[in-house]
C-alpha positions as CSV (number, residue, x, y, z in Angstrom):
1,M,-11.0,-15.7,16.4
2,Q,-7.3,-15.8,17.3
3,K,-5.0,-17.4,14.9
4,Q,-3.0,-20.5,15.9
5,I,0.7,-20.7,15.2
6,S,3.1,-23.6,15.7
7,K,6.7,-23.7,16.6
8,N,8.6,-27.0,16.3
9,R,5.3,-28.6,15.4
10,S,3.7,-27.6,18.7
11,I,0.9,-25.0,19.1
12,V,2.2,-21.8,20.6
13,K,-0.1,-19.5,22.4
14,Q,0.4,-16.1,20.8
15,N,1.3,-13.1,23.0
16,Y,-1.2,-10.5,21.9
17,D,0.8,-7.6,23.3
18,W,2.0,-5.5,20.3
19,K,5.5,-4.9,21.8
20,S,6.0,-8.6,22.3
21,Q,4.9,-9.3,18.8
22,L,7.6,-6.9,17.5
23,Q,10.2,-8.3,19.9
24,N,9.5,-11.9,18.8
25,R,9.4,-11.3,15.0
26,I,10.8,-14.2,12.9
27,T,13.9,-12.8,11.2
28,T,16.0,-15.7,10.1
29,A,15.7,-18.8,7.9
30,D,16.1,-21.2,10.9
31,Q,13.4,-19.4,12.9
32,L,11.0,-19.5,10.0
33,L,11.5,-23.2,9.5
34,Q,10.8,-23.7,13.2
35,Y,7.4,-22.1,12.8
36,V,6.7,-23.6,9.3
37,P,8.7,-26.9,9.3
38,N,6.8,-28.3,6.3
39,L,7.7,-25.3,4.2
40,P,10.6,-27.0,2.3
41,E,8.2,-29.8,1.2
42,S,5.6,-27.4,-0.1
43,Q,4.9,-26.6,-3.7
44,I,5.2,-22.9,-3.1
45,F,8.7,-23.5,-1.8
46,R,9.6,-25.6,-4.8
47,N,8.3,-22.9,-7.1
48,L,10.5,-20.2,-5.5
49,Y,13.7,-22.0,-4.7
50,Q,15.8,-24.7,-6.3
51,N,16.6,-26.3,-2.9
52,L,17.0,-25.6,0.8
53,E,20.5,-24.4,0.3
54,Q,19.5,-21.7,-2.1
55,F,16.8,-20.6,0.3
56,H,19.3,-20.2,3.1
57,E,21.7,-18.3,0.9
58,L,19.1,-15.9,-0.3
59,M,17.9,-15.2,3.3
60,A,21.5,-14.6,4.3
61,Q,22.0,-12.1,1.4
62,M,18.9,-10.3,2.5
63,S,20.4,-9.6,6.0
64,S,22.6,-6.9,4.4
65,A,20.1,-5.6,1.9
66,F,16.4,-5.6,2.6
67,R,15.9,-7.7,5.7
68,F,13.4,-10.4,6.3
69,A,11.0,-10.0,9.3
70,V,7.4,-11.1,10.0
71,T,5.3,-11.0,13.2
72,P,4.0,-14.3,14.6
73,Y,0.5,-13.0,14.1
74,Y,0.9,-12.3,10.3
75,L,2.9,-15.6,9.8
76,G,-0.1,-17.3,11.4
77,L,-2.2,-16.3,8.4
78,A,0.1,-18.3,6.0
79,N,-0.9,-21.6,4.4
80,P,2.1,-23.4,2.9
81,E,-0.3,-26.0,1.4
82,N,-1.5,-23.2,-0.9
83,E,1.0,-22.8,-3.7
84,R,-0.2,-19.3,-4.3
85,C,-0.4,-18.3,-0.6
86,P,-0.8,-14.5,-0.7
87,V,0.9,-14.1,2.7
88,L,4.0,-16.2,1.9
89,L,4.3,-14.6,-1.5
90,Q,4.4,-11.1,0.1
91,I,7.1,-12.0,2.7
92,L,9.4,-14.6,1.2
93,P,12.6,-13.3,-0.5
94,Q,12.9,-14.3,-4.1
95,K,15.9,-14.4,-6.5
96,P,14.8,-11.4,-8.6
97,E,15.3,-9.1,-5.6
98,I,19.0,-9.6,-6.1
99,N,19.1,-10.0,-9.9
100,D,16.4,-7.8,-11.2
101,E,16.9,-7.6,-15.0
102,V,13.9,-5.3,-15.5
103,F,14.0,-2.5,-12.9
104,S,17.3,-1.0,-12.0
105,R,16.5,2.2,-10.0
106,P,16.3,2.0,-6.2
107,D,14.5,5.4,-6.1
108,P,12.4,5.6,-9.3
109,L,10.0,8.2,-7.8
110,A,12.9,10.5,-7.1
111,E,12.0,11.0,-3.5
112,E,15.6,11.8,-2.5
113,A,15.7,14.6,-5.2
114,H,13.0,16.4,-3.3
115,R,14.5,16.2,0.1
116,P,14.8,19.6,1.9
117,L,15.8,18.0,5.1
118,P,16.7,14.5,6.2
119,G,13.5,12.5,6.6
120,L,11.4,14.7,4.4
121,T,10.1,14.7,0.8
122,H,8.5,17.9,-0.4
123,R,7.6,17.4,-4.1
124,Y,4.1,19.1,-4.3
125,P,3.7,22.6,-2.9
126,D,0.7,21.7,-0.7
127,R,1.9,18.5,1.1
128,L,4.9,17.1,2.9
129,L,5.9,13.5,3.4
130,W,7.7,12.8,6.7
131,Y,9.4,9.5,7.3
132,L,9.1,8.9,11.0
133,S,10.6,5.4,11.0
134,H,12.2,2.9,8.7
135,N,11.1,0.0,10.9
136,C,8.0,-2.1,10.0
137,A,6.3,-5.0,11.7
138,V,6.7,-7.0,8.5
139,Y,9.0,-6.3,5.6
140,C,7.0,-6.6,2.4
141,R,9.1,-7.8,-0.5
142,F,7.5,-5.3,-2.9
143,C,8.4,-2.3,-0.8
144,M,8.9,0.9,-2.8
145,R,11.5,2.1,-0.2
146,K,13.7,-0.9,-0.1
147,R,16.7,1.4,-0.4
148,K,16.4,2.4,3.2
149,V,13.5,0.6,5.0
150,S,14.7,-2.1,7.4
151,R,18.1,-0.3,7.7
152,P,18.4,1.3,11.2
153,E,21.3,3.5,10.1
154,S,19.2,5.2,7.4
155,I,16.7,6.9,9.7
156,T,17.4,10.3,11.3
157,G,17.0,10.5,15.1
158,R,14.3,12.5,16.9
159,E,16.9,15.2,17.4
160,N,16.0,16.3,13.8
161,D,12.3,16.9,14.7
162,E,12.8,20.5,15.7
163,E,14.1,21.4,12.3
164,V,11.2,19.6,10.7
165,F,8.6,21.6,12.7
166,K,10.4,24.8,11.8
167,Y,10.2,23.9,8.2
168,I,6.5,23.1,8.4
169,R,5.7,26.4,10.2
170,K,7.8,28.3,7.7
171,H,6.1,26.9,4.6
172,Q,2.5,28.2,4.9
173,E,1.6,26.8,1.5
174,L,1.5,23.4,3.2
175,K,-2.0,22.0,3.7
176,E,-1.2,18.4,4.6
177,V,1.5,16.4,6.4
178,I,1.7,12.7,5.6
179,L,3.4,10.6,8.3
180,S,5.0,7.5,6.7
181,G,8.1,5.4,6.8
182,G,8.6,2.4,7.2
183,D,5.7,2.4,9.6
184,P,5.2,5.5,11.8
185,L,3.2,3.4,14.3
186,S,6.3,1.5,15.2
187,L,7.1,4.5,17.4
188,S,6.0,4.8,21.0
189,D,2.7,6.3,22.1
190,E,4.6,9.1,23.8
191,V,6.4,10.1,20.6
192,L,3.3,9.9,18.5
193,R,1.3,12.0,20.9
194,S,4.0,14.7,20.9
195,I,4.3,14.8,17.1
196,L,0.5,14.8,16.5
197,G,0.0,17.5,19.2
198,R,2.6,19.8,17.7
199,L,1.2,19.3,14.2
200,K,-2.3,20.2,15.3
201,E,-0.9,23.6,16.5
202,V,0.1,24.5,13.0
203,K,-2.8,26.6,11.8
204,H,-2.3,26.4,8.1
205,L,-2.5,22.6,8.0
206,A,-5.8,21.2,7.0
207,S,-5.0,17.5,7.1
208,I,-2.8,15.0,8.9
209,R,-2.5,11.6,7.3
210,I,-0.8,8.5,8.7
211,H,0.2,5.6,6.4
212,T,0.5,2.3,8.2
213,R,0.3,-1.4,7.5
214,M,-0.2,-2.4,11.2
215,P,-3.9,-3.0,10.9
216,V,-2.8,-5.8,8.6
217,T,0.4,-7.1,10.1
218,L,0.0,-6.1,13.8
219,P,-3.6,-5.2,14.7
220,Q,-2.7,-5.5,18.4
221,R,-1.0,-2.1,18.0
222,F,-4.4,-0.3,18.2
223,T,-4.8,-0.2,21.9
224,Q,-7.1,2.1,23.8
225,T,-4.2,4.4,24.5
226,L,-3.3,4.8,20.9
227,C,-6.9,5.3,19.8
228,D,-7.2,8.0,22.5
229,I,-4.2,9.8,21.0
230,F,-5.9,9.8,17.7
231,K,-9.1,11.1,19.3
232,E,-7.1,14.0,20.8
233,A,-5.7,14.7,17.3
234,F,-9.1,14.7,15.5
235,P,-9.5,14.9,12.6
236,I,-6.9,12.6,11.2
237,T,-6.9,10.1,8.3
238,I,-5.4,6.6,8.6
239,V,-4.4,5.0,5.3
240,T,-3.8,1.3,5.7
241,H,-2.6,-1.3,3.2
242,F,-4.6,-4.5,2.9
243,N,-3.7,-6.4,-0.3
244,H,-5.8,-9.6,0.0
245,A,-9.0,-10.7,1.7
246,I,-7.1,-13.3,3.8
247,E,-5.7,-10.4,5.8
248,L,-9.2,-9.3,6.8
249,T,-9.2,-11.2,10.1
250,D,-11.4,-10.6,13.2
251,E,-8.4,-9.0,14.9
252,A,-8.0,-6.6,12.0
253,A,-11.7,-5.8,12.0
254,L,-11.5,-5.0,15.7
255,A,-8.5,-2.7,15.2
256,V,-10.4,-0.8,12.4
257,R,-13.5,-0.5,14.6
258,N,-11.4,1.0,17.4
259,L,-10.0,3.4,14.9
260,R,-13.4,4.4,13.6
261,M,-14.7,4.9,17.1
262,S,-11.8,7.3,17.8
263,G,-13.0,9.5,15.0
264,A,-10.4,8.6,12.4
265,L,-11.2,8.3,8.7
266,V,-9.9,4.9,7.6
267,L,-8.9,4.4,3.9
268,N,-7.0,1.6,2.2
269,Q,-4.4,1.6,-0.6
270,S,-3.3,-1.6,-2.1
271,V,-0.8,-2.7,-4.7
272,L,-1.8,-4.7,-7.8
273,L,0.5,-7.7,-7.3
274,K,1.0,-10.4,-9.9
275,G,-0.2,-13.8,-8.9
276,I,-1.5,-12.5,-5.6
277,N,-4.4,-10.1,-6.2
278,D,-4.4,-9.4,-10.0
279,S,-7.8,-11.1,-10.7
280,L,-11.3,-9.8,-10.6
281,E,-12.3,-12.3,-8.0
282,A,-9.5,-11.4,-5.6
283,Q,-10.1,-7.7,-6.0
284,E,-13.9,-8.0,-5.5
285,E,-13.5,-10.1,-2.4
286,L,-10.9,-7.7,-0.9
287,L,-12.9,-4.5,-1.7
288,L,-16.2,-5.7,-0.4
289,G,-14.4,-7.1,2.7
290,L,-12.9,-3.7,3.3
291,L,-16.2,-2.1,3.1
292,K,-17.7,-4.6,5.6
293,I,-15.2,-3.8,8.3
294,G,-15.5,0.0,7.8
295,I,-12.7,0.9,5.4
296,K,-13.1,2.9,2.2
297,P,-11.0,1.7,-0.7
298,Y,-8.8,4.6,-1.8
299,Y,-6.1,3.7,-4.2
300,L,-5.1,0.6,-6.2
301,H,-1.5,1.2,-7.1
302,Q,0.3,-0.1,-10.1
303,C,3.5,-1.6,-8.7
304,D,6.4,0.9,-8.7
305,E,9.4,0.3,-10.9
306,V,11.8,-0.3,-7.9
307,H,14.8,-2.5,-8.3
308,G,14.0,-5.9,-7.0
309,V,10.2,-6.0,-7.4
310,S,9.7,-6.6,-11.2
311,H,8.4,-10.1,-10.5
312,F,5.4,-8.5,-8.6
313,R,4.4,-6.2,-11.4
314,A,1.1,-7.0,-13.2
315,S,0.3,-5.4,-16.5
316,I,-1.5,-2.1,-16.7
317,E,-4.0,-3.8,-19.1
318,S,-4.9,-6.4,-16.5
319,G,-5.5,-3.7,-13.9
320,L,-7.7,-1.7,-16.3
321,K,-9.7,-4.7,-17.1
322,I,-10.3,-5.5,-13.4
323,L,-11.4,-1.9,-12.8
324,R,-13.7,-2.0,-15.8
325,D,-15.2,-5.3,-14.7
326,L,-15.8,-4.1,-11.2
327,Q,-18.1,-1.4,-12.5
328,G,-21.7,-2.7,-12.2
329,R,-20.8,-5.5,-9.7
330,N,-19.3,-3.5,-6.8
331,P,-20.9,-0.4,-5.1
332,G,-19.2,2.8,-6.1
333,I,-17.7,3.3,-2.7
334,A,-16.0,-0.1,-3.0
335,I,-14.1,0.8,-6.1
336,P,-10.6,2.5,-5.7
337,R,-8.8,4.8,-8.0
338,Y,-6.3,2.8,-10.1
339,V,-3.2,5.0,-10.2
340,L,0.4,5.0,-11.6
341,D,3.2,6.9,-9.9
342,L,5.2,8.2,-12.8
343,P,8.9,7.3,-12.8
344,G,11.3,10.2,-12.3
345,G,9.1,12.0,-9.8
346,G,6.2,12.9,-12.1
347,G,3.6,12.1,-9.5
348,K,0.4,10.1,-9.7
349,V,-1.9,9.8,-12.6
350,P,-5.2,7.9,-12.8
351,L,-5.4,4.9,-15.0
352,E,-9.1,4.3,-14.9
353,N,-10.0,7.1,-17.3
354,D,-10.3,5.0,-20.5
355,Y,-11.4,7.1,-23.4
356,R,-10.5,8.3,-26.8
357,L,-11.2,11.5,-28.8
358,D,-13.4,11.5,-31.8
359,A,-14.6,14.3,-34.1
360,K,-17.3,15.5,-31.6
361,G,-16.0,14.7,-28.1
362,L,-14.8,12.1,-25.7
363,V,-15.9,8.5,-26.1
364,Y,-16.2,6.5,-22.9
365,E,-17.2,2.9,-22.3
366,N,-19.6,2.1,-19.5
367,W,-19.4,-1.0,-17.2
368,A,-21.1,-3.1,-19.9
369,G,-18.6,-2.1,-22.6
370,D,-21.1,0.2,-24.5
371,P,-19.5,3.4,-25.9
372,F,-20.9,6.8,-25.2
373,V,-20.0,10.3,-26.5
374,I,-19.5,13.2,-24.0
375,Y,-19.5,16.4,-26.0
376,R,-16.6,18.8,-25.2
377,D,-18.8,21.9,-25.6
378,S,-22.3,22.8,-26.7
379,S,-21.3,23.9,-30.2
380,N,-20.6,20.3,-31.4
381,A,-23.4,18.6,-29.6
382,D,-25.8,16.6,-31.7
383,P,-29.4,17.5,-30.8
384,D,-30.6,14.2,-32.4
385,A,-28.1,12.0,-30.5
386,S,-29.7,9.4,-28.2
387,V,-28.3,10.1,-24.7
388,G,-24.8,10.3,-26.0
389,R,-24.7,6.7,-27.2
390,A,-22.0,6.1,-29.8
391,D,-23.2,2.9,-31.4
392,N,-20.5,2.8,-34.0
393,A,-17.6,3.9,-31.9
394,D,-14.5,1.8,-31.9
395,R,-13.5,-0.1,-28.8
396,I,-11.6,2.3,-26.6
397,Q,-7.9,1.5,-26.0
398,S,-5.9,2.7,-23.0
399,T,-3.2,3.8,-25.3
400,N,-5.5,6.5,-26.7
401,L,-5.6,8.6,-23.5
402,E,-5.8,12.3,-24.2
403,P,-2.3,13.9,-23.9
404,G,-1.9,16.0,-20.9
405,L,-4.3,14.1,-18.7
406,R,-3.1,14.6,-15.1
407,G,-4.2,13.0,-11.9
408,Q,-4.2,14.2,-8.3
409,P,-1.0,13.4,-6.5
410,G,-1.4,11.4,-3.4
411,D,1.2,9.8,-1.0
412,Y,4.5,9.9,-2.8
């Protein structure tokens, strides 16, 4: 079902060509109010802004910082009558973006410190992150790369590509190249076909991964031509970024189906966002909805400590509780890994491993909250123990994680 959108209180027939959607993005306060004229009277607006003047001032400030932009399609999912509208809360600028008193670092993951060439981050020996574009269909206010995304001057031109390919061919320890941004699918089909074709020629690469939010914000991008390009580059992995079940539209489902039919593996990474999806009900609906349209939940990210996003950050304890409560009510393939990207460039660590040490081994809780002992070696196993049950174990706290526990690094 195609979504209706109004402009100046009249229904506008959406142009479902992806290029037209990009060309007609809403980018100013005046344009937004033409499409959502009742926004200033809504409760969500009153929750975010003191008055209309403050809203205009904040939107103007964003034009020289982290710009505002949204496709007509994605804006069509918004409901200003919902004071917790997950779409509006992800796209509307808020005052803490300018005056963030909690997070001060624009690059807390130290991506720039691991930059061998412009447009690359090479932190882990076996994988390389390549920023193909700093343009997106929609600029999400919780973006981890606000320091450069939405700024045209921050991206290197395609003239740098040859140096990148030389670097990839030289470093034979690389097993994976991750294409990210911004959104790499904002590039033309011709550029994407060329890049993917050249990467497939590098024999030491085992994986090509593309991170994109366009199945969410611009599903029209997944034309037959683009899916044919992905089919030529088989096998590739597409990691998309649905944060709420409201984003799982018929158009998004069709885009994912086309991707799956092209042979691509489709995964999802989402961010735990305060007041948007930080409840058991919101996560359960999202994760089961993803499964229904053919997407495997991959990561649930703890929001990064980027300047200007602290108002989005839910507590780690709330995330751990959600993951614990999902056990036993969601299929295993509909439960993501809850991960934290360590500030300072330490990489990802899993947060779902909730256990403590006792005299004999590791004590885990199952989905029902019952503690069980896993013996560390056979010498301290209790032959009389009943299937590892630790009836008298204390309730496990996330602060008692074993020192040195390390996770698998994913996208940077």
